[in-house]
N, C-alpha and C positions, 0 to 999 in steps of 0.2 A: 395177439401182438407178434410181429414179426422177430425171429431170433436175429441177432447181428451176424453178418457174414464173416467167416473166418478166412484169414489168408495164410497159406501153409506152404513153405518152401520144402522141396522134396530132395533128399541127397540119396543117389542111387550109389550103393556102395559095393565095391568090388575089391576084395583082398586089402582092406583097410582104407582105401582111398575112394573119394567120390569121384564118379565118372558120368559122361552124359554122352549120347548119341542121337540119332535120328532114326525113328521108327524101330527103337530098341537095337539098332545096329551101329556100328562105327563108333565104339565107346572112346572117349579122349578123357584125360585127366582134368579134375575140375578142382582138386585141392584137398586138404585135409578135413575130413568130417567133423571133427571136434573144433577146429578152428572156424568152419562155416557155421556151424551151429551157433557158436557164440556170437558171430557177427549177427546172424539172423534174429537171435534173442534181443540183442541190443538195437536191432533195426526195426522192431516193432512186429515181429511174426507172432501169430496167435498159436502155433503149433509147429511141430516139425515132424516129417514123416523120414525114416530111414527104410530103403528097400534093398535088400541084399540081392542084387540083379543076377548072380550066378547060383547062390546058396549052395555051394559045393561043401562036401564034409571038410575040404582042406582049407576053407576061409571061415568056416561057421565060428569057431573060436574066436577069431579076429573080430567079427561081427559083435559078439558079446561083449569083447573088451571095448570095442567102441561105443556100445550103448552104455556100458558103466562110465565110461570116462566123459561121455556127453551128459549123462544125467547128473554128475557132479558139478558140470559147469552152467549149466542152463536150468531155468525154472519154468518153462512152458510145457504144455503137455508133448509127450514124445510117442510116436507110434512106430513100431518097427515090423516090418515083413521080410519074407524071404525064407523058405525052408521051414516054416511052421507047419508041422503036420499034426499037431493035436495038444491035449492038455499038458504034457511034460514040456514041450517047447514054449507055451505060453506062460508056464509058471516061472520058467527059468528067466525069460525075458522081463517078466515083472519084478522078480527079484534082483535083476541087474540094473533096474531102474526106468524101464518102459512103462508107460501108462496104458497103452493099448498095443494089441497085435494085430496084424494083418495077415489075412490067409487067402490063397488063390488055388493053386494047383492041388494041393491035398484036399480042398473042399469040393472041387470038381470030380476028383476021383472018388471021393466017400462023403456025400452030403452030410451024413449023420455026424461027421465030427464037429460041424457047427453047433448042433443041438448039445453034444458032450461039453464043448468050451463054454457056450453061454450057460449052461446049466451048472458049471463049476464055479465060473468067475463072475457071471452077470453079462447081460448084453452089451453095456457100456464099454466092455473091454474088447470086444471083437468088431473088427473092421473086415468086411469081404472086399477084396481086390478084384474088379472085374476088369479084364484085359479085352476089350472087345474090339473087333474090327468088321468093317463091311464085307459081306461074303463076296467072293471073286468067282471068275468063271471056273467050273470045274469043282467048286466047293459044295459040301451038302447045303442045300437051301434051307433058309431059317425063315419063319414067318414075317420077323422084322426087318431082315435084310442085315442083321449083325449077329456075329457069332462070337462064343467065347474062345479065348485062346489060353494057352497054358505054357510054362517053361520060358517066362519072359516073352510072351508074344511069338514065340517061333513055332508053336504046335497048334494047329486049328482042332477044335473038338466037335464041330456040327451041333453044338448046343446053342439054342437062341439065346442071345446075351439078356433081353429083357425078361423071358421067362424064367431065366436062372435068378436075376436080380429079386424077381418078386418071389420066388420060391426061398431064397436065402432069407429075405425080409420076413416071410412067414415063419420061418425056423427060428428066428429071434435075433439075427444079426444086427448089431447096433447101427452101423453105417455102411455105405457102400462107396468105396473109392473106385470112381468109375473112369477107367484110362481108355483113350481113343488110340489104339495102336496106329491108325493111319495119320493121325495128327501129331503124334509123338514126336518132340524135337523140330518140327517144321516152322514153328513161329508164325503161322498162318491163321492162328485163332482156334478156338475149341470148337469140337463137333457138336453144335447145337441141336441138330436133330437127335443125336443120341441122348443127349441130357433130357429133352423133351419126352422122349420115349420112356426112359426110365422113371422121370418124375411121375408120369402118368400111371406108372404101374406100382409104385412104391410109396409109403407114408414115412420112411425113416430119412435121416439126412444122406445127401448125397455130396460127395466131394469130387468136383469135375477136375479132370487132369489131362493134359496133352494138347499142345498146340499154342499156347501163350507165347507171344513175341513182344508185346507192347501192353501198357497199362489199358488201352482202350479196348483190348479183348476180353478182359475180365467182366465187365458188366453185362455184357449179353449172355455170358455163361449163367449169371446170377438170375437174369430175366427168363432164361429158360428153365430154371428151376433148381440150380445149385445152391446149396446152404454154405458151402466154403469152395475154395477155388486154390488148386494145387498146381505149382510149376517148379521148374528146375532151371533150365537154361536161362531164362529171362532173369532169374535172381542171380545165378552163379558168375554169369558173364556181363550182367548189366551194371548201372551206377549204384552205389552204396545206398542210396535213398530209394530204390525201386520199389520196395515194400511199401513205403510211404506214398510213392505216387501211385501204385495200385490201389491203395485205400482211398486216396483222394478221389480217383476216378470212379470208384464204386459208390462213393458217398455222394459225388456230383451226379451221378446217375439216378439218385433218389432212394439208394437202399442204405439201410442201417450197417455200420461196419464197426467192428471192435476197435 
């Protein structure tokens, strides 16, 4: 029996405010994270994801405070990422009210950290965020044509994104948050090829992210293999009932939704 699709608003947090850009650049203010989280909780979101897009030491404590205040206000699962380097950061996030932690750059630098975190807290706590982009002229070629990036999509690694997703799944990560850097903020739709490739490589849940602009963009991502769909702009700047519209579109396409 198929698991119901989850709809997840994403709050990209910088210095205590929600921001949104295009292709991870040109960030503009989108509001107070706690107020938005409360709105999405009331609007039918299944989960929330917070990503500290700069993850600098200067605003790290602000993010922990945002996590705490949000956890006090909403009652749906909360995933937090940005600056997670190991067991200590995950432990602190969980104590501040997060349900899951998302890791990216630190795992690319030292893959063993995945094993350490999942051994300590269990696979269900850890989400691997894969910021993938299509390789460009001059890039190190990858077998799939997609490479992993780090530091908020700014730094290419030459690592094949599909192979990395499979390795992380084999190491025990609970879910993969699959971000298309090329589609991010464009509102042109999800990168369906990327979703299909990762779906063929792993058996764990995939959260598709990047490119959603209208409710009709979400069902194709589920058809391509996503277990959950995540978006930011379409929810931040759209009508208040956008989550309901997205769920209706997914349901009318023949998929079970929460």
